[in-house]
N, C-alpha and C positions, 0 to 999 in steps of 0.2 A: 504494500500500500504506500503510495507516495505521500510525503509529508505535506501538510497544508502550507499555503503561502506565508512566508515570513513577513511579519509587520516590521517595517523599518523604524528606527528610532528617530522621531521628529523633534522639533524645537520644544513642544510642550513637554514631552517626556524628558528631554535634555534638561530643561529648567527644573523639573521635579527631582532629577538625579542630583543636580548641583545644590538644590535647596537642602537635601539631606547630607551632602558632603560638608558644607561650610561649617556648621557647628561641630562636626565630628573630626575634621581633618585640619582645620586651621587653628594653630600651626601643628605640623607633624614632621618628624625627621625622616629623611629618605634613608632607606636601609638596603634595598636590593632591587635589581631589574633582571628579568629573564624573559626570553621570547619562547612562549609555549607552542606556537604554531607559526607558519610562514606569514600570517596576517594578523597576529595579535601579540601584544606586549603586556607583561604583568609587572606591576610596581608594588614593592612592599614599603609601607610607611609605619611610623610609630608615633602615636600621640599620647596625651595624658591618659586616655581611656584604653590604651593598649595597641596591639598590632593590627594593621588594616592592609588589605590587598586590593589594588585596582586593576581592572583589565581594560585596555584600550585597543580596539581593533579597527583596522582600515580595510577589512574585507568588504568588497563591493556590495554584496547582497546582505551583509550583516554588520555594517559599520556600527560600532557601539562603544559605550563607556559606562562602567558601573563597578561597584565593589563585588568581590567574589570571596568565597571561603578560602582559607589558606591552601594554596595549591602545592602539589609535590614539586620537588626541585627538578627543573627541566629547562633546557635551552638557555642556561645562563652563559654559555660560551659563544652565543651568536654575536656577530659583529655589532649590531645595533644595541643589544643588551650590554655589551662591554663598553660601548661608547657612552651610554647613559650611566653606567656604573661609575665610570671614571669622571664624567662631567658633573654628576650630582652628588658625589661623595662629600659628606660633611655639610650638606645644605639641607634646608628645611622648606617645606611647602608653606608659603606665606600668603599666596594670593590665588584666587580662582576667578577668571574672567569669562563672561559670555555676553556679548553685546548684541542688542537688537534681536532679530529673528534669524540670525545666522546659526548654522549648526557647527560652530567653531568654538572650541574651549581652549583657553590658555591657562596653564598652571605655572605660577611664578615661584622660583626657588631662590632663597637668599641664605646668608650665613645665620641670620637670626631675625625674628619678627621686628618690623620697623625699619629694616635696612632695605635698600633698593635690590630688586631681583637681579641675580647674576646669570640665571639661566631661565629660559621659557620652554616648556614642553607644550606644543600646539597640536591638538587633535582636530582634524578637519573631517567631519562625518557627513560626507556629501556623496553617497552612493559610489559609483565607479570612480569618482574623483577624490575619494577619501585618501587621507595621508596622515602621517605622524612626523612631526619635525621638532628638532631640538635647536633652539636659538641661543646665542650668547647675549651679553648685556647690550650690545649694539644692534641686536635683532638680525644678526647674520646667521645663516643656516650652518650649524655645526654637524648635524647628522640628520638623516631622514629615512623613512621607511621605503619610499618609492621615488626614484629619480624621475622627473618629468622633463623629457628632452624637447627641443624646439619643434621637431617634427610631430611630437605628440600633442603639443599645445602651443599655438602661436601667441596666445594671450598671456600665458603664465607659465613659462618653463621654470623649473626649480631644480637646483643642484647644490651640492656642498659648496659653501663659500659665498653664495648669492645672498643679497639682502632680501629679507622676507617681505613678500607682498601679499596682502590679504586677498581672498577670493573676490571676484567682481561683485558689485552690489546687486542685491536681489531686485527683481521687478515687482511692481505693485506697491501698495501703501502698507506701512506697518499698522497692525491693529492697535487701537487706542480706546481706553475707557472713556476719554473725553469726547469722542465723536458722538454726535447725536443721531437719532433714528433717521431723520430725513436725509442727512448726508450719507449715512450707511446704505439706506434703501436706494438712493439715487445712484450711488457708485455701482451697486450690483445690477441696476436696471439699465445701464447705459446701452448695452447690447443684449438682445433677446437670446441669451445663451442658456443651456441647461444650468440648473442651479449649482451643481457641483463644480462645473467649469467656471462659472462666474465667481464663485468664492475663491478658487485657487488662482485665478488670473487677476483678481482685484486686490488681494491682500497677501502679504508675506507670511510665511510660516504655516500655511494651510496644507497639510499633507493629505493623501487619500484616506488614511485611517481617521484623521480628525474630521474630514468631511462626513464620513459614515457616522461619527459620534455626534456631530452637530445637527445633521438632517434627520427628520423622522423617516420611518421606513417608506421606501418607494418614492422619496422626494428627489433623489439625485438627478434623474433624467427629466424632471419637470422644468419647463422653461420659466424664466423669472417673470415674464409678463402674464403668466397664468395664475399667479398666487393671488389669493383674496386678501383683503386688509387683515382679517383675523389670522390668516396663515403667516403674513409678514410679521405680525406682532408675536406670534408663537416662536418664529425663528429668531426674532430679535431678543427675546427673553433667554433662549438657549445660548445665543452669541454672548450676551452680557454675563451669563453665569460662567461661561468658559473663561472670558477675559478676567472676571473677578477672581476666579480660582488661580489663574496664572499670575496676575499682579500681586495677589495676597499670599501666594505660595501655599495654597490650601490643596495639597496633593494626597493621593492615596493610590491603592493598587486594586485593580479588578480585572480578572482574566476571563475570557469567553472563548467560544469556538472560533470566532472571527479574529481574535487577537487579544489585545489588552487595552485598558484605559486607565489613566492616572489622574483624572480630574473628575469632579462631579460624582464620585463614588459615595455610597451610603456607609461604607465600613470605616471605622475609625482608623487612621493611619498608625501603624506600628513603627518601631524603630527600623529605619532603612527599608521601609515596606516596598518602595519603588525599586530600589537597588536590588533587593533580594528577589523580588518578582522578576525583574529583567534577567538576573543571573540564571534563575530557574528556567525562564521562558526560552532564552537563547540557547542554553545548554541542551534542553530537550529538542528544540527544532534543529539545531546544528548536528546533534547526534543522529537524529532521524535522517537528515540529508546525507550525512557521512555514511550511514548504514545503507541507504539507497545507492549511493555511488559505489561503495565497495561491493554491494551485491551485484550491480550491473557489470563491474569489472571482472568479478569472479565468474559470473555467468558467461561472459565473453570468452574467458580462458577455458572454461569447462567445455563450452560448445566447440571451440577451436580444437581442443584436444580430442574430443569425441569424433569430430569430423576426420581428424588425422588417423585415429585408430580405425574408423570405418573404412577409410580409403586403403590403409595398409592391409586390413583384413580381406578386403575385396581382391587385392593383388594376390594374396596368398591363396584365396579360393580359386582364382583364375589359374594359378600354377597347379593347384591340386586337381582342377578339372582337366588339365592337359595331360595328366599321368596316363590315362587309358590310351592315349595316342602312342605310347611306347610300344604297346603290343602290335599296332599296325606297322610301326617302324621296324620292329623285329621281323615281321612277316615279309616286309619289303626287302630287308637284308637277306633273309633266307632265300627268297626268290632270285636275287641277283647271284648268289653263290651256287644255286642249284642248276645253273646253266652248264651245258656239256663242257665248254671251254671258256670260263669267264675271263674277260680281259682284265688287265691291270687296273683300268679305270673303274670297272665294276667292283673289283675287290676293294679298292680304296673307298668307293661310295658305300659299300656294305659295311666296312669297318666304322665309317662315320655314323651310319645309322645304328649299328650295334652300340656304339659309345653313347649316342643320344638316348637310346632306349634304356640303357643301364642307368644313365643319369636321371631319367624320369622316374624309374622305379625306386632309386635310392632317395629321391627328393621327398617321398611320402613321409619317411621317418623324420625329416627336418621340418617339413611344412606343417605337419599336424600339430606339434607342440607350439610352433609359432602362432598358428591360427588360434589355438586355444588361449594362448597368452593375450592376443589381441581381444578376444571375446571377453576374457576376464577383466581386462582393463576397461573395455567399453562398458561392461556391466557396472564396474565401480564408478565410472564417470557419470553414468545415468543415475545411479543411486545418489551421488553427490549433488546432481542437479535437483533431485527430489528433496534432499535435505535443505538445499539452498532456498527452494521455493517456500519451505515451511519454517525456515529460521526466523525467529522473532527477536533476536538480540544481536548486538555487535560481537559479543563473545562467540556465539555460534558461527557467525560468518567468518570471524578470525580463525576459529578452529578448522573450518572447512578449507580456508586458504592454506593453512599449514599442511593439511592432509593432501591438498592438491600439489604442493611443493614436493611432498614425499612421493606421490604417484609419478610426477614428472621426473623426479630424481631417480626413481626406479627405472623409468624408461631410458634415461640418459646414461646412467652409470651402471646399469645392470641390476639384477634382483638383489645381490648381496649389498651393493652400495645403497640401493633404495631402502632395504630393511634397516641398515645402519642409520640412515637419515631419519627414517620413521621412528626408530627407538630413541634417537637424540631428541626429536621433536616431542615425543611423549614424555621424556624425562624433564624437558624444560617446561612443559605445559602443566605438569602435576597430575594428580589423580583425576580420572574422568568423573564428570558429574552428570550422570543420566537423569532423565526426568523420573521422579519418584511419585507414584500415585497409589491409591488404594481402591479396591472394589467396594461395593456397598456393604459387603460382609466384613470389610476390614483387612482383606488379604492384600499384601503388598504387590505392586506392579512396577517394573522397571522398563523404561522406553529409551532406546538408544537414538540420539539425534544426529549422530555422525558415525563414520566407520569405526573410530576408536572406541566410542561408547558401546557400539554393537559388540565389538570384540570383548569388551570388559564385562558386560552383563551375561554374554552367552558362554564364556569360558572361565573368566576369573571369579565372577561372583555367583555363578550358578551352582546349585547343590543337587545331589541326587533327589529326584522327585519334583524338581522344578519343570515347568512346561514353557516351550519356546513357540512363539507365534510370528508369522510373517505372511504378508499378502502373497498369494500364489502367483509366481512368475511375473511379479510386478515389483519395480524398485520401491523400497520403503524401509522403515525402521524395524529393528528387532524389538520384540516385546517379550519379556520373561515374567511369567506369573509364579510367584514364590510359593508354589503349592507344596513345597517340602515342609512348610510350617504347619499346615493343616490340610485335610482333604478339601479340594475345591468343589463348590456347588456348580450347577449349570449356569447360574447367574455370573459366577466368577469367570468361567470359561468364555461366556458370551461377552463380558466386559473386556477381556483381553483381546478377543477377536475384533471387537469394535475399535479398540485402540490401534491394533495393527492395520485395520482398514483405513482409519483416519490418518495415520502417519505413513501414507503410501501414495504412489502416483494415482491410485484409483480413488482419491478422496472425493472427487466430484460425482462418483457413481452412487446410486442408492444402496446397492449391495456389492460386496467384494468378497471373492473366495479367499479364505485364510487357512494356511496350513498350520496344524498344531503337532509338535513333536517333543518328546521328552528331551531335555537338554543333554542327557548322557548319550543320546543317539547322534548328536551333532559332531561333525568332523571339520577341521580346518582344511582348506585347499592349499597344498604347498605352493609357495611362490606367489599366491594371490594377495590382494590387498587385505588389510585387517578387516575383520568382520565378515569375510566371505566364507560361507559354510556350505557343506553338503550333508545330506541325510538320506536315510532309507525310510520309505513308507510315510506314515503320518496320517492324521485325520483332517479332513477338510471341513471347516465351519464357514458359515456365512456371516461376515461382519457388516454392520451398518455404520458408516463414518459419522453421520450426524448424531447418532445415539451416544457416541463417545464424548460429545461435548459436555455432558453432565458429569463426567469424571474429571474434567480438566479444571485447574484453578481459575478463579476470576482474573481477567487481564488487569 
């Protein structure tokens, strides 16, 4: 499932963030800078109330600035982090500036409160033009996150050593509480535009999210010349309420399915409510976007590897299909030598045919195991695609990525090298954590969500008397019912079959055939990927994927 659209940090939110910062961080001593990701910097400060961490990001789709919980140590060796560490050492944050309706924040650092700032850290949060710059006392650029070359921007190229120039002024009028109703209505009514467009073009600082918050439902596309006097008054009251909240710094935090709002909320603002809300909001959305991107990358690699294995298996099948031709070659050679007086040319031709026929016959012994290996790898890749489709966390996707590296390593370096790489990956990853569930009667169930977990529950954790379930001839998870603890009922068996059907490629079907086998009857396939098993016999049950939902924990 794709993550919902990320709501950008606008001027209203920015003012709410800074309103919570000033009493908390002024003054505060700079302690540390580290670059946690390619587009975000984290700064550690210490005030009288304790240690605080700020995150400043110039990521185009998620430019932001807010406090965060204490992060792990990471990225303190980056060039930008080292430059800030050197330039701000021994200084204190003494000033926080944000002028007008610009999404630009300047943090001033001095030796002590009351002295002029020696360094300025400027965060420009303007979508794809976002940047982070460190200025000296003369406001020359000392370091910056993103160089802007003349071919990228003719208006405002920026590089190290250049004098800092603020962004071009915004179009439109700045919103003011002093403006009267008639002036406000006249400004919006100059051109018969849709209401949302009129607001954004007439005034500064009006973001798409703020338009949704200001306008009643379904008003956005309504033309300004269609509003009644009562509707103009209704909109004017909302406009005034927003401006009063911004000017008086009456902020709070409220999140919804569409995004978030930090003004006009009914809840009482808690300590750092907006900052904490933003940290949680952006962490969740960026994590979802990262998961989607990693899932797409891994899917591409899996599909490419599966296509390669399919092509190579087809080549081996073609070679195997050519083996019967060896008998015909043998007969042709016999016919050539059966002549009364074969010529030298006939003898040479017959020898070539005999050699080709022998090669075709010998190739069966080499082709058959290669073909089986390609089929096993292809089955493992198809199972990985199934696990990827059903993965619901970044940890599961990361685990599948490590398993894919092991599979590709097996292909590149041979089975021994691949097994060594797989064992090293397992040791680094720690003990597998399969999904643990219970039947209605309380009998434990284990579900493998990847190859390694399948191996773990089927061979390492299984005890005599446990039962193994798997969708019949369909890629999917292994499910083990811990029936060694007590005899299972029909409901227990059905629950395990339902889970095996749910965690398989047949999840979209109403019913799926599921094989039930005692775990002691399972055998590993030598040289195959972890979790690849074979068995004799077994009982076929019918599982219903939708019925398994009642066994799963609430999302």
